[in-house]
Structure formats: structure tokens, C-alpha cells
LUMFIDREN-123759 format. One line per field, with one value per residue (C-alpha): residue number from 1; x, y, z. Coordinates in steps of 0.25 Angstrom, whole numbers. Layout:
<pts>
k: NUM, ... .
u: X, ... .
v: Y, ... .
w: Z, ... .
</pts>
This chain:
<pts>
k: 1, 2, 3, 4, 5, 6, 7, 8, 9, 10, 11, 12, 13, 14, 15, 16, 17, 18, 19, 20, 21, 22, 23, 24, 25, 26, 27, 28, 29, 30, 31, 32, 33, 34, 35, 36, 37, 38, 39, 40, 41, 42, 43, 44, 45, 46, 47, 48, 49, 50, 51, 52, 53, 54, 55, 56, 57, 58, 59, 60, 61, 62, 63, 64, 65, 66, 67, 68, 69, 70, 71, 72, 73, 74, 75, 76, 77, 78, 79, 80, 81, 82, 83, 84, 85, 86, 87, 88, 89, 90, 91, 92, 93, 94, 95, 96, 97, 98, 99 .
u: 0, 5, 7, -4, -14, -10, -13, -27, -30, -26, -34, -46, -45, -43, -56, -64, -59, -62, -76, -78, -74, -83, -95, -92, -91, -104, -111, -106, -118, -128, -122, -122, -137, -141, -143, -152, -160, -162, -166, -176, -181, -183, -190, -200, -202, -207, -219, -222, -223, -230, -241, -243, -244, -254, -262, -264, -267, -275, -288, -299, -292, -282, -292, -283, -288, -288, -284, -299, -301, -288, -293, -306, -299, -291, -303, -310, -298, -297, -312, -311, -298, -306, -318, -309, -299, -309, -313, -327, -335, -350, -360, -362, -347, -345, -341, -344, -356, -367, -368 .
v: 0, 13, 25, 33, 21, 20, 35, 34, 22, 29, 41, 33, 26, 40, 45, 33, 35, 49, 46, 36, 46, 57, 47, 43, 58, 61, 49, 53, 63, 53, 42, 52, 55, 40, 37, 49, 45, 31, 36, 45, 35, 25, 35, 39, 25, 18, 28, 28, 13, 12, 23, 15, 2, 9, 15, 1, -6, 4, 11, 19, 23, 11, -1, -12, -19, -34, -43, -46, -31, -31, -43, -35, -23, -32, -39, -25, -20, -33, -32, -17, -20, -32, -23, -12, -21, -32, -32, -29, -39, -42, -34, -23, -21, -10, 3, 16, 23, 15, 15 .
w: 0, -4, 6, -2, 0, 15, 16, 9, 18, 30, 26, 24, 38, 44, 37, 41, 56, 56, 50, 61, 72, 66, 67, 81, 85, 78, 86, 100, 103, 98, 107, 119, 116, 115, 130, 131, 119, 124, 138, 132, 123, 135, 143, 133, 126, 139, 141, 126, 126, 139, 134, 122, 130, 139, 128, 122, 135, 143, 139, 147, 160, 161, 158, 152, 140, 141, 131, 127, 124, 116, 108, 105, 100, 91, 86, 83, 76, 67, 64, 60, 51, 45, 41, 35, 28, 23, 8, 6, -1, -5, -12, -1, 1, -10, -4, -11, -17, -23, -38 .
</pts>
């Protein structure tokens, strides 16, 4: 390997190392903020998830819905979905103005 080739290779290695140093220096502020962001996420995530759970579980002043009521709600929603999405058939199924 010639002296010029060694110099070019050394320059490339130096540029690569300086690029890595710059990236590390740019990442330091974000790494210092990471614990605070994680703490805020944990503190705000728990009440949010608990509120969602409570809103799906308790209605009308804290009365808990039992499994039978949830089953009834699912059956009603399934029936509504079927009535909306089922294809209409038969002589009286045409929708629209008569004519």
C-alpha cells in the first residue's frame, strides 16, 4: 500500500470517527431527558388506562356490569350489525321511491 493510499484510508477513518463523536454528542441531551419522559409517561399512563377500564366497567354511579349484561350488550350490537350489513332480499326489500 502506498503512502497516499494510507493517508486516504487514515482520513476516512478519522472522518468516520468524528461523525460518530458528533452523533454521540448530539444524542446526549435526549438521553438525559429520557428518564424524565419515562417517569411522566408512567405517571400519566396509569390514570388514563384506569379511567378507560372504569368507563368500560362501571356505569350509573358505580354499579358494576356483570358478565350477563356484557353478553346482552354484545348480542344487541351483533344483531344491529347484522341488520345493517345483511343483504336485503325479497319483494319488499327494494329501498327507494316507488316507481
